[in-house]
Structures are given as C-alpha cells and as structure tokens.
GUGUBA-464735 format. One record per residue: residue in one letter; x, y, z of N, C-alpha, C in turn. Coordinates in steps of 0.2 Angstrom, whole numbers, plus 5000, padded with zeros to 4 digits. Atoms other than C-alpha are relative to their C-alpha. Last residue first. Example, Ala and Ser with C-alpha at 12.3 -4.5 7.8 and 13.67 -1.06 7.14 Angstrom:
BEGIN
  rest   nxx   nyy   nzz  caxx  cayy  cazz   cxx   cyy   czz
     S  4996  4994  4999  5068  4995  5036  4996  5005  5003
     A  5004  4994  5000  5062  4978  5039  5004  5006  5000
END
This chain:
BEGIN
  rest   nxx   nyy   nzz  caxx  cayy  cazz   cxx   cyy   czz
     X  5001  4997  5005  4946  4960  4987  4993  5005  4999
     X  5004  5003  5004  4952  4956  5004  4999  5003  4995
     X  5007  4995  5001  4965  4964  5015  4996  4994  4995
     X  5003  4995  4994  4983  4958  5023  4992  5004  4998
     X  4996  5002  4994  4993  4952  5007  4996  5006  5005
     X  5005  4999  4994  4979  4954  4993  5004  4997  5006
     X  4999  5007  4996  4994  4947  4980  4994  5000  5004
     X  4999  5005  5006  4992  4962  4968  4998  4993  5003
     X  5007  4998  5004  4985  4975  4981  5002  4994  4997
     X  5004  5003  4995  5001  4969  4994  4992  5001  4996
     X  4999  5005  5000  5013  4972  4979  4995  4996  5004
     X  5002  5002  5005  5007  4989  4977  5001  4992  4999
     X  5006  4998  5001  5009  4994  4993  4996  4998  4995
     X  5004  5004  4995  5026  4987  4993  4992  5000  5001
     X  5000  5007  5004  5030  4997  4978  4999  4995  5006
     X  5006  5000  5006  5023  5013  4986  5001  4994  4997
     X  5007  5001  4996  5033  5009  5003  4994  5000  4994
     X  5000  5007  4998  5049  5007  4993  4993  4998  5003
     X  5001  5004  5007  5047  5024  4982  5000  4992  5003
     X  5006  5001  5002  5043  5033  5000  4998  4995  4994
     X  5002  4994  5005  5060  5027  5006  4991  5001  4998
     X  5007  4999  5001  5060  5014  5021  4997  5006  4996
     X  5002  5005  5008  5076  5007  5019  4994  5004  4999
     X  4994  4997  5005  5084  5018  5034  5000  4999  4994
     X  5002  4994  5001  5068  5013  5046  5005  5005  4994
     X  4997  4994  4997  5072  4997  5042  5000  5005  4998
     X  4996  4997  5003  5058  4986  5035  5005  5004  5004
     X  4997  5005  5000  5045  4973  5041  5008  5004  4997
     X  4999  5001  5006  5032  4983  5036  5006  4995  5000
     X  5006  5004  5001  5026  4985  5054  5002  4996  4993
     X  4999  5007  4996  5044  4991  5058  4992  4995  4998
     X  4996  5005  5004  5043  5004  5044  5000  4992  5004
     X  4994  4998  5000  5028  5013  5051  5004  4994  4997
     X  4997  4994  4998  5010  5016  5048  5008  5001  5003
     X  4993  5003  4998  5006  5000  5038  5003  5008  5002
     X  4996  4994  4998  4987  5003  5036  5006  4997  5002
     X  4995  5002  4997  4976  4991  5025  5004  5006  5000
     X  5000  5009  5000  4958  4990  5019  5008  4998  5002
     X  4994  5001  4999  4953  5008  5023  5002  4993  4999
     X  4999  5006  4995  4937  5011  5016  5006  4998  4999
     X  4999  4996  4995  4934  5027  5004  5000  4995  5007
     X  5008  4996  4999  4929  5016  4989  5000  5003  5006
     X  5004  5001  5006  4946  5008  4991  4992  5002  5002
     X  5008  5001  4999  4959  5012  5003  4997  4998  4994
     X  5003  5003  5005  4978  5007  5005  4992  5001  5002
     X  5007  5001  4999  4988  5016  5018  4998  4999  4993
     X  5004  5000  5006  5008  5018  5018  4993  4998  5002
     X  5006  5003  4998  5021  5021  5029  4995  5001  4993
     X  5000  5006  4995  5042  5022  5031  4991  4999  5002
     X  4995  5004  4997  5043  5039  5021  4998  4996  5007
     X  4996  4994  4997  5027  5043  5013  5007  4995  5002
     X  4993  5002  4998  5013  5033  5004  5004  5006  5002
     X  4998  4993  4998  4993  5037  5001  5007  4995  5004
     X  4995  5001  4995  4987  5021  4991  5003  5008  5000
     X  4997  4996  4998  4969  5021  4983  5006  5001  5005
     X  4997  4999  4994  4964  5006  4975  5003  5007  5000
     X  4997  4992  5000  4954  5004  4958  5002  5000  5008
     X  5002  4994  4996  4947  4985  4957  5005  5005  5001
     X  4997  4994  5002  4953  4974  4943  4997  5006  5004
     X  5006  4994  5002  4939  4961  4949  5005  5005  4996
     X  5006  5001  4997  4954  4946  4950  4995  5006  4996
     X  5003  5008  5000  4971  4951  4942  4993  5000  5004
     X  4998  5003  5007  4980  4968  4936  4996  4992  5001
     X  4996  5006  5001  4975  4978  4951  4999  4998  4994
     X  5004  5003  5001  4971  4997  4948  5003  4993  5000
     X  4996  5007  5002  4982  5009  4957  4994  4995  4999
     X  5005  5005  5002  4977  5026  4961  5002  4994  4996
     X  5002  5003  5007  4991  5035  4968  4994  4995  5000
     X  5006  5005  5001  4992  5048  4983  5001  4997  4992
     X  5002  5001  5008  5009  5057  4988  4994  4994  4999
     X  5000  5007  5001  5009  5063  5007  4997  4998  4994
END
C-alpha cells in the first residue's frame, strides 16, 4: 500500500501519513489513526471509480477540510 506524508496547508500545519490503495485510505498523525475509509462505499464512491489516485486525493481533501477528524 503506498504511503504519503502530507502537511496541511492551514491551521497548525501538522503532518499526516496517508496510506491508500484501490478503494481505501487511512489517515494517521503521530501514530494515531485519525480516519479510516476501508472501502469505497464508505467513501461514497463506486467501486469501479475508486482508483488509488482518487483515494489519495480524497484523503488530502479530508485533511485540508478536517472532514471526520480533529486537527
């Protein structure tokens, strides 16, 4: 599963670790799980459209907007 370190551009500008793959992504900060989207239906995406690239972009959007997690 690919891993990406991403630093939020707003707020406290904390760095998060994103693990993502086909239809799933997990966001952690300092070893603590902040958000888990284990399947495309949870993300609201059709399985056929849930590419790793889309999952990465959705995770980044969640971090930037703090969707479903705290800073």
